[in-house]
N, C-alpha and C positions, 0 to 999 in steps of 0.2 A: 234724298239719296240719288246718286248718279249725276247730280249737277256738277258742272265744271268748276274747279277751284284753283286759285292762283295764290301762292305764298311768296312774300317778299321778305328778305332778311339778310343777315350777314354770316352765312354758314362758314365756319373755319376761318373767319376774318375776311372773307371775300364779300365786300359790301355791295348792296343793291343787287342781290341775286334773285332771279325769278324762277320758280319751279311751278309746274302745273300737275293737275291730277283731277280727281273727282271726290265728292263727298261720299265716304264709305258707309257711314252710319250716323245717326243722331241719338241724342239722349243718353250718351255714355256717362259713366261715373268714374272719376279718377281720384287719387289721393294727392293732396297738396304736400309741400315740403314740411308743413306743420302737422301733417297727418289728418287734416280735416278733409272730409269728402267734398268734391266739387261735382255737382250734378249738371245734366243737360249739355255735356261737352260734345263738340263736333269731332267726329273721327274722319280723317282724310288720308288718302294714299299719296297726296302731294308730298314730295321729298322735303322732310323737315330734319335738319341736322343741327348739332350744337352751334349756336349763334343765330338761329332762326327765332328763338323765343322772344316774344315781344313784338314781332313783326306782324303785319296784317295778313289775314286770309280773305281774299276777295272773290266775288263771283265774276262771271265773264263780262259783266257790264262795268266792272271796276268798283262795285259797291262793297263796303266792308261788311263781312258776315261773321268775323271772329278775329281773335288774337292768338297766334300760335304760342303754345305754352309747353308742350311736352312731346316726347317720342317714346315708343315702346320698343326697346332694342337691348339685347344682352350686351352688345358691344358699345352702345352709345351712338352709333352711326345710324343713318336712316335705314329703317327696315320695312318701309312701306306703311307703317302705322304711326300717324301723327295725330295730335289732339290740339284743338283750339277752343278757347273760351268763347261762347257765343256773344254776339254784339249786344244782345239785350242785357247780359250780365255786365258787360263793359259800361254801357250807358248808366247802369244803376250804381256802379262803384266809383267811376271816375270823378263825378262831382264831389264825393266824399274825400277822395284822394287830394283833389285840388284845394278843397276847403280846409281839411284837417291834417293832411299829410299822411293819413292812414285810414283804414276801413274801421268804422265804428260798428262793432258787432254786438247784438244783444246777448245778455247773459243772465244767470240766476244768482251768481255769487256762491257757487258750490264747487267742491271737488268731487269727482265721481270715480268709482272703481272701474278698472278695465273689464271688458266683457268676459275674459277668461276667468278672472277671479269671481265675478258674479255667478258664472256657470258652476264653478266649484262649490260655491255656497248655496247652489240651487235657488238663486234669486232670478226671477223673471222680470226684467226691466232694468233700470239703471240705478245702481246702489249709490247713495250719497255717503261719501267717506267723511267729508268735512264741510262746514258752513263758514264762510268768511264773516267775521264779526262786523256788524253794521250793514251787511248787505241786505238786499231785498228778501233773500231767502231767510236770513236771520229774523228780519222783521215779521215775516209771515209764519214764523214758528216752525220752520222745517228742521227736522232732527238729523244730526250727523250720526255716524257710527261712533261708538264710545265704549269704554270699559266701566262696569259697575264697581261698587265698593269692594267686591270680592275678586275683582280682576277679570271677570268674564266679559267677553265681547258681546255688546248689544248692537245689533244691526240697525242702521239708521233708516230713514224713509227710502222708499224705492219709487222712482218716477216711472209711471206706467202709461201716462198720456198727457198730451197738451191739447186743450180745447177739444177733447174727445178723440183725438187721433192717437192710435196706439203706438207705444214706444217699446221696442224689444232690445235695443242696443244703444251704445253711445253714439254711433253714427246716426241712428234714427233721431236722437235728441239734437245733435248738431244740425241736421238737415231741416228739422221742424223749426228750430230757432231762427234759421236763415230766412224763413218766410215772414218774420216779424221785424220790427224796428224798436230801438230804444224808446221806452215810454209806453209801449203797448201793454195792456193788461191781459194776461192769459190765465186760464183755469188749469191748474196743475193737478193731474190725477196722481195720487200717491197710494202706496200700499204700506200701511203702518200697523204694527202689532196685530197682524192677521186680518185687518179690516181695510176697506177702500175708503180713502179720504179725498177731499178736493179743497184746494186753497187757491185764492186769487193772488197773483204775483204781478207786479209792475216791472217789466224787464229793464235792466240797467246796462250801461256800457260795460262790455267785457274788458277786464284789465289783464 
């Protein structure tokens, strides 16, 4: 924090524009356009306007420290709060973008309920609504929410941990999965029929 920062971009179509400021904070969390959380984001007061996204955030020696990605402003113009994806994240995802043309994220092959619905049902954790046929979750015997023969709703498994790390929300689940890669085997902590269960799951590519 306090380190000088320089942003280069094309704000409002004015290409190769340089603005300066400082690093205001580290370790911020923002929401992507797909509503997935992004952790470890750099906050800067360097002017970042529409058109700056995708441009580099540099230190005073010209070294890349991040990629400008968002601003926080009711009007959409610079409000002194900009965010950049840290260079460590860039180094991790760019090779995948070059090789596959997209980011290959690990998944379980399940559909989950929104946190609000889980709270209404008094569920602590992430409720599984559906399991994709043939997915790793299906092969591991993970149970979806369903109706019984009398039409009553039977809640599915509730994910409460991955490798012993507690999960309280859908965001927790997304963020923990980001720590692994496709092919990793994880111990999934579940709450099923009033009992704690644990199953091993090999993560697959998120579709």
